[in-house]
KOLLUMNU-292527 format. One record per residue (C-alpha): x, z negated, y. Coordinates in steps of 0.2 Angstrom, whole numbers. Example, Ala and Ser with C-alpha at 12.3 -4.5 7.8 and 13.67 -1.06 7.14 Angstrom:
! residues 2
   east     up  north
     62    -39    -22
     68    -36     -5
! end
This chain:
! residues 128
   east     up  north
     87     -7     25
     84    -10      6
     90    -28      6
     79    -31     22
     64    -25     12
     69    -36     -3
     70    -51      9
     53    -47     17
     45    -47     -1
     54    -63     -5
     48    -70     11
     30    -66      6
     32    -73    -11
     39    -89     -3
     25    -90      9
     12    -89     -4
     21    -99    -17
     11   -114    -14
     -5   -105    -19
      2   -100    -36
     11   -116    -41
     -4   -128    -40
    -14   -130    -56
    -31   -131    -49
    -48   -122    -49
    -48   -109    -36
    -55    -92    -30
    -48    -74    -33
    -41    -67    -17
    -37    -49    -14
    -21    -48     -4
    -14    -33      5
      2    -31     15
      8    -17     26
     26    -13     32
     24     -2     47
     36     13     46
     37     13     27
     32     29     18
     22     21      4
      8      8      5
     10     -7     -5
     -4     -9    -18
    -17    -24    -16
    -14    -39    -27
    -27    -51    -34
    -21    -69    -34
    -29    -85    -40
    -28    -97    -24
    -32   -115    -27
    -46   -121    -17
    -41   -129      0
    -24   -121      1
    -20   -115     19
    -15    -97     21
      3    -93     27
     11   -110     23
     29   -111     27
     42   -108     13
     45   -122      1
     62   -115     -5
     75   -129     -3
     87   -116      3
     77   -112     18
     77   -124     33
     61   -125     43
     65   -123     61
     47   -125     68
     30   -127     61
     13   -129     70
     -5   -129     64
    -19   -129     76
    -37   -127     68
    -36   -111     57
    -20   -105     64
     -3   -108     56
     14   -103     64
     31   -107     57
     50   -101     59
     62   -104     45
     81   -100     42
     85    -94     25
    101    -89     17
     97    -70     19
     90    -72     37
     77    -78     49
     58    -78     46
     44    -81     58
     25    -81     53
      8    -82     62
     -7    -83     51
    -26    -86     55
    -38    -90     41
    -56    -93     37
    -65    -96     21
    -68    -78     19
    -51    -72     22
    -34    -72     32
    -23    -61     42
     -6    -62     50
     11    -56     53
     28    -61     46
     44    -55     56
     60    -55     46
     77    -53     54
     91    -49     41
    108    -40     43
    104    -36     61
     88    -27     57
     70    -33     61
     55    -29     50
     37    -34     54
     25    -36     39
      6    -37     42
     -4    -46     28
    -22    -49     25
    -32    -57     11
    -50    -57      7
    -59    -71     -4
    -68    -61    -18
    -78    -77    -22
    -74    -76    -40
    -69    -92    -48
    -52    -94    -57
    -40   -107    -64
    -22   -106    -58
    -11   -103    -74
      3   -113    -67
! end
């Protein structure tokens, strides 16, 4: 179970890595995630998201193989196979925020993470 949690957290980092890696002006977003069934809530994080970056982008890790990826309007869906397991995501976004789920299957266990973010409107500059 512990390795599954690490895999889910790594998946979230991969899914949002495009936001952090671009060195552009952006807005501060407050991001929250929930792992149903876990005893402790994860604290919200504030992240500088470059302007125009879509929420829930597929992993950019070269070790992951994108099996399916769709975008229709403000909805992004993808499925990827990574060395540690399979990830499936479904995110919907707007200028004010985003919400979605990421399902991770690893070592025969499935975990579903719910994620949401709110655009605080504060300007920022990505440090990367």
